[in-house]
N, C-alpha and C positions, 0 to 999 in steps of 0.2 A: 771174136773180132777185136775186142779191146786188148787182149794179150798179144795178138799178132802185130797190131799197130804199135803198141808200146815197145815191143821187142825190136821191130824193124826200124822204128823212128829214132831209136837211140844209137844207131850205127852211123859210121862214116864221119862223125864230127861235124863242124860247121862248114857247109859247102859254099856259102855265099851265092847260091843259085837256088831256084825253086826245087824243092825236094818232095816228090810224090811217092808215097808208099803204096805198092800194089798188093792187093789181097785177093787171091783166087779161092773160090769155094768149090771143091770137087764133089762133095757128098751132101753137106749140110748147107742149104740155101737160106740165109737169114732174110727175114722181111725187112723192108725199108725202115720200119719203126725200130727194129732191133739195132740196125746200123746207126740210125740217128741217135738212139739212146747211148750206144757205146762211144760215139764220137763227141756228141754235144751235151750229154748228161740226161738223166731222167727228168721228166717234167713234174712239177709240183704246183699245186694250187694253194695260194694263201688267201684265206677268207678274213675279211675285215667288216666292220659295221657298215662301212660305206660301199662295200662290194668285194670283189675278189680279183686277184691278179695271178697270172701264170709266170713261172720262172723255171730255171733249171737247177738241179742239184749239182754239186761239184764232183760228180762221179763219172764224168765222161773224159775222153782223151784230151779235149781242148777246154775243159772246164775245171781244171785242178784248182786248188785253193790259192796258188801263188800266181803272181802276175806273169803273163805271157808264157803260160805252160805249153810246152811243145810247139812254140811258134815257128821253129825251124822247119816243121813239116807243113808244106803248103797245101797238101791235099791227100786224100786217100782214094785210090782207084780200086773199085770193087767189080769183080766179074764172077758170075756163076758158071760152073762147069768149064773151066778154061782148058780146052783141048783143041788140037789142030782141026778136028772135024767139026767143032762147034764155034770156032772163032768168028766166022762170018754171020752166025745166027744170033750170038749173044752180044749185047751192047754193054761195054764197060761203063760204069757210072762213076763220075768224079764228085767226091764230097769235099768241098773246099773249106779251108780253115777260116773261122770267123775272126781270127786275131789280126788286127791291123799291122802288127809287127811281122807277120808272115809275108814272105815274098809271094806275089800272085802266081798261081799255078797256070801253066799253059793248058789250053783246052783244045784237043784235036777234034776235027770235024766228025770223026766216027764215035766220039764219046758223048754220053748224056751227062747232064749235071743234076745234082740233087739240090 
């Protein structure tokens, strides 16, 4: 997932329009947790004397170590088994960029959002 989004997200230059990267999985259907980790980074728990807090590691598409990493990609649209005979049965899911510098992605009525 991460490799596909990184590869596709680096194409076409600056569009000045919302840019959605579509990823179809024909054989390997990742779980939502796998997609979330690839896009937003792995979760990590930090323990302190006063308690603990959860955060994300900078190993996801939108959580690189520099400011506004991949902000030109507004969202990633994921669909499992994208074939003409399954299109009406499978609902694409839009994962939106958390970066305020990203242009908002349009959400079509037939899409779900994560």
